[in-house]
C-alpha positions as CSV (number, residue, x, y, z in Angstrom):
1,X,36.7,20.3,49.2
2,X,39.3,18.9,46.7
3,X,43.0,19.7,46.9
4,X,42.8,21.9,43.8
5,X,39.8,23.9,45.2
6,X,41.8,24.4,48.5
7,X,44.8,25.8,46.5
8,X,42.6,28.2,44.6
9,X,40.9,29.5,47.7
10,X,44.3,29.8,49.5
11,X,45.9,31.8,46.7
12,X,42.8,34.0,46.5
13,X,43.2,34.6,50.3
14,X,46.8,35.6,49.6
15,X,45.6,38.3,47.2
16,X,43.5,39.7,50.0
17,X,46.4,39.6,52.4
18,X,48.6,41.5,49.9
19,X,45.9,44.1,49.4
20,X,46.0,44.9,53.1
21,X,49.8,44.8,53.3
22,X,50.0,47.6,50.7
23,X,49.1,50.1,53.4
24,X,52.4,49.2,55.2
25,X,54.6,50.4,52.4
26,X,55.6,54.1,52.4
27,X,54.4,55.8,49.3
28,X,55.4,59.3,47.9
29,X,51.7,60.0,47.1
30,X,48.8,58.8,49.3
31,X,46.8,57.7,46.3
32,X,49.5,55.7,44.7
33,X,48.8,51.9,44.7
34,X,51.3,49.3,43.7
35,X,48.6,46.7,43.1
36,X,50.2,44.2,45.5
37,X,47.0,42.1,45.3
38,X,48.2,41.0,41.8
39,X,51.5,39.5,43.2
40,X,50.0,36.0,43.9
41,X,48.3,36.2,40.5
42,X,51.7,36.7,38.8
43,X,53.3,33.8,40.7
44,X,50.8,31.2,39.6
45,X,50.6,32.2,35.9
46,X,52.4,29.0,34.8
47,X,51.1,26.8,37.6
48,X,47.3,26.9,37.5
49,X,45.1,25.6,34.6
50,X,43.0,28.2,32.8
51,X,39.8,27.1,34.7
52,X,41.5,27.3,38.1
53,X,43.1,30.7,37.2
54,X,39.8,32.1,36.0
55,X,38.1,31.0,39.3
56,X,41.0,32.6,41.2
57,X,40.4,36.0,39.4
58,X,36.7,35.9,40.3
59,X,37.5,35.0,43.9
60,X,40.0,37.9,44.1
61,X,37.4,40.4,43.1
62,X,34.6,38.9,45.2
63,X,36.8,38.5,48.2
64,X,38.0,42.1,48.1
65,X,34.4,43.1,47.7
66,X,33.4,41.2,50.9
67,X,36.3,42.4,52.9
68,X,35.9,46.1,51.9
69,X,32.1,46.0,51.8
70,X,32.1,47.2,48.1
71,X,30.7,44.0,46.6
72,X,27.2,45.4,46.0
73,X,28.5,48.8,44.6
74,X,29.8,50.3,41.4
75,X,33.4,49.8,42.7
76,X,33.0,46.0,42.4
77,X,32.3,46.2,38.7
78,X,35.3,48.6,38.1
79,X,37.5,46.2,40.1
80,X,36.2,43.1,38.3
81,X,36.9,44.7,34.9
82,X,40.4,45.5,35.9
83,X,41.1,42.1,37.4
84,X,39.7,40.0,34.5
85,X,41.3,42.1,31.8
86,X,44.7,42.2,33.4
87,X,44.6,38.6,34.6
88,X,43.5,37.1,31.3
89,X,46.1,39.1,29.3
90,X,48.9,38.1,31.7
91,X,47.9,34.5,31.5
92,X,47.6,34.5,27.7
93,X,51.0,36.2,27.4
94,X,52.7,33.7,29.7
95,X,51.1,30.7,28.0
96,X,51.9,32.0,24.5
97,X,55.5,33.2,25.1
98,X,56.6,31.1,28.1
99,X,60.0,32.0,29.5
100,X,60.4,34.7,26.7
101,X,58.2,37.0,28.8
102,X,59.3,37.8,32.3
103,X,57.0,38.5,35.3
104,X,58.0,42.1,34.9
105,X,56.7,42.1,31.3
106,X,53.5,40.3,32.4
107,X,53.0,42.8,35.2
108,X,53.3,45.8,32.7
109,X,50.8,44.2,30.3
110,X,48.4,43.5,33.1
111,X,48.7,47.1,34.5
112,X,48.0,48.7,31.2
113,X,45.0,46.4,30.5
114,X,43.6,46.9,34.0
115,X,43.8,50.7,33.9
116,X,42.2,50.9,30.5
117,X,39.4,48.6,31.5
118,X,38.8,50.4,34.7
119,X,38.7,53.8,33.0
120,X,36.2,52.4,30.4
121,X,33.8,51.0,33.1
122,X,34.2,54.1,35.3
123,X,33.2,56.2,32.3
124,X,30.2,54.1,31.6
125,X,29.0,53.8,35.2
126,X,30.1,56.9,37.1
127,X,32.1,59.7,35.5
128,X,31.3,59.9,31.9
129,X,33.7,60.5,29.1
130,X,35.5,63.2,31.0
131,X,37.3,60.6,33.1
132,X,39.7,59.9,30.2
133,X,41.5,63.1,31.0
134,X,43.0,61.1,33.8
135,X,44.3,58.3,31.5
136,X,47.9,59.7,31.0
137,X,48.4,60.0,34.7
138,X,46.9,56.6,35.6
139,X,48.9,54.8,32.8
140,X,52.1,56.5,33.9
141,X,51.6,55.5,37.5
142,X,50.5,52.0,36.4
143,X,53.6,51.6,34.4
144,X,55.9,52.6,37.3
145,X,54.1,50.4,39.9
146,X,53.9,47.4,37.6
147,X,57.6,47.4,37.1
148,X,58.2,47.4,40.8
149,X,55.5,44.7,41.3
150,X,57.1,42.5,38.6
151,X,60.5,42.7,40.3
152,X,58.9,41.9,43.6
153,X,57.3,38.8,42.1
154,X,60.6,37.7,40.6
155,X,62.3,38.2,44.0
156,X,59.6,36.2,45.9
157,X,59.7,33.4,43.2
158,X,63.4,33.0,43.8
159,X,63.4,33.3,47.6
160,X,60.0,32.2,48.8
161,X,59.3,28.5,49.5
162,X,55.6,28.4,48.7
163,X,55.8,28.6,44.9
164,X,58.1,25.5,44.8
165,X,55.6,23.5,46.9
166,X,52.8,24.6,44.6
167,X,54.8,23.6,41.5
168,X,55.7,20.1,42.7
169,X,52.2,19.7,44.2
170,X,53.7,19.0,47.7
171,X,51.7,21.7,49.5
172,X,49.3,20.2,52.0
173,X,46.5,22.6,52.9
174,X,44.6,22.3,56.2
175,X,41.0,23.4,56.1
176,X,40.1,26.3,58.5
177,X,37.2,25.7,60.9
178,X,34.5,28.0,59.6
179,X,31.9,29.0,62.1
180,X,28.4,29.6,60.7
181,X,27.8,33.3,60.1
182,X,24.3,34.4,61.1
183,X,22.4,35.7,58.1
184,X,20.2,38.8,58.7
185,X,17.7,38.7,55.9
186,X,15.7,41.7,57.2
187,X,18.8,43.9,57.1
188,X,19.7,42.7,53.6
189,X,16.1,43.4,52.3
190,X,16.0,46.8,54.0
191,X,19.4,47.8,52.5
192,X,18.1,46.8,49.0
193,X,15.0,49.0,49.6
194,X,17.3,51.8,50.6
195,X,19.2,51.3,47.3
196,X,15.9,51.6,45.4
197,X,15.2,54.9,47.2
198,X,18.6,56.3,46.5
199,X,18.2,55.6,42.8
200,X,15.0,57.5,42.4
201,X,16.1,60.7,44.2
202,X,17.5,63.4,41.9
203,X,17.4,66.5,44.1
204,X,20.6,67.6,45.8
205,X,19.1,68.6,49.2
206,X,17.2,65.3,49.6
207,X,20.2,63.3,48.6
208,X,22.3,65.1,51.2
209,X,19.9,64.0,54.0
210,X,19.7,60.5,52.6
211,X,23.6,60.3,52.5
212,X,23.7,61.3,56.2
213,X,21.1,58.6,57.0
214,X,23.1,56.0,55.0
215,X,26.2,56.7,57.1
216,X,24.0,56.1,60.2
217,X,22.9,52.8,58.7
218,X,26.5,51.9,58.1
219,X,27.3,52.6,61.7
220,X,24.3,50.5,62.9
221,X,25.6,47.7,60.6
222,X,28.9,47.7,62.6
223,X,30.9,48.7,59.4
224,X,33.8,51.1,59.7
225,X,33.2,54.5,58.1
226,X,36.1,55.6,55.9
227,X,36.2,59.3,55.1
228,X,38.9,59.5,52.5
229,X,37.4,57.4,49.7
230,X,34.1,59.2,49.5
231,X,35.9,62.6,49.9
232,X,38.2,61.7,47.0
233,X,35.1,60.6,44.9
234,X,33.5,64.0,45.7
235,X,36.6,66.0,44.8
236,X,37.2,64.0,41.6
237,X,33.6,64.5,40.4
238,X,33.9,68.3,41.1
239,X,37.2,68.4,39.2
240,X,35.8,66.6,36.2
241,X,32.8,69.0,36.1
242,X,35.4,71.6,34.9
243,X,35.5,69.8,31.6
244,X,31.7,69.8,31.1
245,X,30.5,73.4,31.8
246,X,26.8,74.0,32.2
247,X,24.9,77.0,33.5
248,X,25.9,80.1,35.5
249,X,29.6,80.5,36.1
250,X,30.4,80.3,39.8
251,X,34.2,80.5,39.8
252,X,36.7,80.7,36.9
253,X,40.4,80.0,36.5
254,X,41.5,81.4,33.1
255,X,39.7,79.4,30.4
256,X,38.1,76.8,32.8
257,X,35.3,77.4,35.2
258,X,33.0,75.9,37.8
259,X,29.5,76.3,36.6
260,X,26.3,76.0,38.6
261,X,24.7,73.3,36.5
262,X,27.8,71.1,36.2
263,X,28.6,71.4,39.9
264,X,25.1,70.4,40.9
265,X,25.1,67.4,38.6
266,X,28.5,66.4,40.0
267,X,27.3,66.7,43.6
268,X,24.1,64.6,42.9
269,X,26.2,61.9,41.2
270,X,28.8,61.9,44.0
271,X,26.2,61.7,46.8
272,X,24.2,59.0,45.1
273,X,27.4,56.9,44.7
274,X,28.5,57.5,48.2
275,X,25.1,56.5,49.5
276,X,25.1,53.3,47.3
277,X,28.5,52.4,48.7
278,X,27.2,52.7,52.3
279,X,24.3,50.5,51.3
280,X,26.7,47.9,49.9
281,X,28.5,48.0,53.3
282,X,25.2,47.2,55.0
283,X,24.4,44.3,52.7
284,X,27.9,42.8,53.3
285,X,27.3,43.2,57.1
286,X,24.1,41.2,56.8
287,X,26.3,38.1,56.0
288,X,24.6,37.0,52.8
289,X,23.9,33.3,52.9
290,X,26.2,31.3,50.7
291,X,25.2,27.8,49.8
292,X,25.9,25.5,47.0
293,X,29.1,24.2,45.4
294,X,29.7,27.2,43.1
295,X,29.9,29.6,46.1
296,X,31.6,27.3,48.6
297,X,35.0,28.9,47.6
298,X,34.0,32.2,49.1
299,X,33.7,31.3,52.8
300,X,36.8,29.1,52.4
301,X,38.8,32.1,50.9
302,X,37.6,34.4,53.7
303,X,38.6,31.7,56.3
304,X,42.1,31.4,54.9
305,X,42.4,35.2,54.8
306,X,41.5,35.6,58.4
307,X,44.2,33.0,59.4
308,X,46.8,34.5,57.1
309,X,46.2,38.0,58.6
310,X,46.5,36.6,62.1
311,X,49.6,34.6,61.3
312,X,51.3,37.6,59.5
313,X,50.9,39.7,62.6
314,X,52.9,37.1,64.6
315,X,55.7,36.7,62.0
316,X,59.1,38.4,62.1
317,X,61.7,39.4,59.6
318,X,61.5,41.2,56.3
319,X,58.3,41.7,54.4
320,X,59.0,38.7,52.2
321,X,60.0,36.5,55.1
322,X,56.9,37.5,57.2
323,X,54.6,36.8,54.2
324,X,56.3,33.5,53.5
325,X,56.0,32.5,57.2
326,X,52.3,33.4,57.2
327,X,51.6,31.4,54.1
328,X,53.4,28.3,55.2
329,X,52.0,28.3,58.7
330,X,48.4,28.8,57.4
331,X,48.9,26.1,54.8
332,X,50.2,23.6,57.4
333,X,47.7,24.5,60.1
334,X,50.3,25.8,62.5
335,X,49.0,29.1,63.9
336,X,51.1,29.6,67.0
337,X,48.1,29.6,69.3
338,X,45.8,31.6,67.0
339,X,42.3,30.4,66.7
340,X,41.5,28.5,63.5
341,X,37.8,29.5,63.7
342,X,36.4,32.5,61.8
343,X,34.2,34.2,64.3
344,X,30.7,35.6,63.9
345,X,30.4,39.3,63.3
346,X,28.7,41.6,65.8
347,X,24.9,41.5,65.9
348,X,23.0,44.4,64.2
349,X,20.0,46.1,65.9
350,X,17.4,45.1,63.2
351,X,14.6,47.2,64.6
352,X,16.6,50.4,64.6
353,X,18.1,49.6,61.2
354,X,14.7,49.1,59.6
355,X,13.4,52.3,61.2
356,X,16.2,54.4,59.6
357,X,15.5,52.7,56.2
358,X,11.8,53.7,56.6
359,X,13.0,57.3,57.0
360,X,15.1,57.0,53.8
361,X,12.1,55.6,51.9
362,X,9.9,58.4,53.3
363,X,12.4,61.1,52.1
364,X,12.6,59.5,48.7
365,X,8.8,59.6,48.3
366,X,8.6,63.2,49.5
367,X,11.2,64.2,47.0
368,X,8.9,63.2,44.2
369,X,5.9,65.2,45.4
370,X,5.6,68.5,43.5
371,X,5.3,71.5,45.8
């Protein structure tokens, strides 16, 4: 790949590294996110051309989707909307105003655009108009975290070595050795059939059983099951049902109440989304085959990310120093004994996986039979 293409993939990998580093920073609230993945984006605003920057934004979203397993779920579209809106606004502001707008100012603009775009897409795909009640809280948290992120970007720009090498084009990037990942087409096709089954089921009891089976599929696909995200989704859907009362009152708190119809609709939506997220994890685990020039960036980005993660773990010093060391070592191909090959993921039991999907399809068909 060309030198420019390597730079784009390398910075995209840095966004994935920053996304994982965010969990190391103590936060007063467990759901507060600084948006560290935008830090590399801020640092290259006045370095990359528009074409390179746009490709970087796409790689950031797609890479995060691959790493987290959300690429084939509704979360990817919400993330993509936030990334594109914030990135393009920050890039436009920096190009239009130059040094008159600081990285802190760009960060604030990006955070506001990202939150508004994500709320709009979440309203269209998941929650409905009631999600806008969360807008004041999200915008306030986004404002606070964007200011912190902007100052972090300014600090790294002044103290880190990588940005200077990017600016003067002296950064020489070694290519990671990418081992061929085995594509499991049967698993991918079965997961797609499971998605079709999930979409046609609208009865709560059947969806509950299918959700349990989808978690079993996720386990078979060797993907880690995370309890907190689906639990937060479930709770948020129930909370928003308070603003759209429907049916018999189950529990009231003054002027607001949980109603049977609204709660049932919220549970159906939540279980369907949780099941679709598990299916997305399974498709990611099937190692979709990526061929052609337009998608060659993706395995290269994931390769750099693997090496960055390994190198960061072996670095010492402050967070900025460790990050800088990891970036420079990976760029120069010095990994302190770490392997430069991205290894193949664990093999999936295709027969058992397909058998569970057959069970999911059977339940979906039964749910449509009138009794």
